[in-house]
Structure formats: structure tokens, C-alpha cells
Residue, then its C-alpha position, 0 to 999 in steps of 0.5 A: x521394784x522388780x527382781x534384778x535380772x541380767x538376761x534379756x526379757x523373753x517373748x520379745x522381738x530380737x534385739x539389734x547388735x547395739x542394744x544387745x551390747x548395752x544389755x551385756x554391759x549393764x549386766x556385767x556392771x551389775x554382776x561385778x557390783x553384786x560380787x564385790x558387795x558380797x565380798x566386801x560390803x556395800x560401803x567399801x565397794x567403789x565405782x573404780x572397783x566395779x569398773x575394773x571388775x566389769x572391764x569397763x571404764x568408770x565413765x562407762x559405769x556412770x553412763x549407764x548408772x548415775x549412782x552406785x545405788x542405781x546399779x542395785x535398783x535399776x532394771x529394764x523390767x518395769x516396762x515389761x511388767x507394764x505390758x503384762x498389766x495391760x494384757x490382763x482382762x479389762x474386767x479383772x480386779x486390779x489387785x488380781x492383775x497385780x497379784x498375777x504380774x508380781x507373782x510372775x516377776x517374783x517367780x522369775x527372780x527366785x528361779x533365776x537369781x535367788x541370791x541376787x534377789x535376796x541381796x538386793x532386798x537386804x541392801x534396801x533394808x540396811x543401806x540408807x542411801x539405797x533405800x533413799x534412792x528407792x524412794x526417789x525412783x518410786x515416783x517414776x514407777x508410779x507414773x508408769x503404773x498410773x498410765x496403765x491404771x488410767x487406761x483401765x479406769x478412764x481416769x486421768x493419769x495425774x488425777x489424785x485418785x490414780x496417784x494415791x492408788x498407784x503410790x499406795x500399791x508401790x509403797x506396799x510392795x516396797x514394804x513387803x520386800x523390806x519386811x522380807x529382808x528384815x526378817x532374814x528372808x525366812x518367809x515366802x516373798x510371794x506370800x508377803x506380796x499377797x498379804x500386802x495386797x490383801x491390806x489394800x483390798x480389804x483393809x486391816x483385820x483386827x488381831x483377835x489372838 
């Protein structure tokens, strides 16, 4: 759900050599994929081409990413965002906590890799396989978020209330990203996320125009 970045998270303990190599390999695969898709389109881009551009074997690509769609969608930042949520004040309304964390994530993506952020959202909107895989991955993201919600509220992570809340939130954020892409990235993504959260917090406002 977060902007795809190719640099390791900041403000965290130094990583060991093995983990740094893994991050570098994942980054090379992602960068190769985005470059090829930009050059020739998503459907024409093959795992073999990605492996060749990234200077790894096809089996290495599959070891890091089970499908081509996962290369576009997967990042290491869900856990980081979960930590950010957990660090917010316990009495802060959930929508305020989510606004803070999402604005921070979107700001990083827009500042560091704006073209990748736009490409990623466009592929979600235009490629059925990417959108379908995104729908599948939402359940795992929902479980992660559900654990943070449970800690804050005292409810069980698998309770109906927590599941409905978290999946509604994730679905709303996904729709904001799709809307952004479908409308040519003309609007500010942070503003769209705020609008999506407003719907969750206040409901639909009637159109009095």
C-alpha cells in the first residue's frame, strides 16, 4: 500500500551485510522492472528481461518475487508504517494517526521517487493482473494493521469490528490511489487520501450543487 522505494528505511539500526545485499538485489530487480515497463509496457516485459537487466538469474527474481505483479506491489515498508502507527499517542483518533503516517509515506515517495509512485498507481489502475494481486495482498496488510488497532482498542485482532475497520481503511486508501491514476495524477495524492479518510470519519456529504 505504500509508495515503492528502493532505499533502506532511515532511522533504524544498521543492517548486516547479508540483509544489505538482499535489499540491493530487490532494488535492482524493481528498478529493472520499472525501466522496462516504461520502455515497452507491462505485458511485453518478461521475467527473463528483468533478470538480464538486473544482472541476476530468473530464479533469483522468483526467489524475491513470486510473480511479476509482486515486483510492482511489494515493498518492505508496511512493517515500518505499522511501527509509526504504534508510536502515535494512545488517545489520538485513529483517522488522525493514519493521516499522519500516510502523509509521511506519500511525502517520502513524492520527494524521492515521484515517477515510480505514479507508474505504480497507473499499473494498479490499468493492468487487471496487478489490481487483482493488490486485492489479494490487502488481506495481509489488513492483518498487520489489525494488530495495531487491537493494541490501541483492546479488541481482538480477528474480531469482526477490527476486520471491518481495517479493510475499510485499506480499501479506501487503495481507491484513492486508483482515482489519482485514473484522473491523470492531476490532483494531490495527499489531498485525495484526506478526502478518503473524511468519508470514513464523517460519512458521505450530500452534493448541494
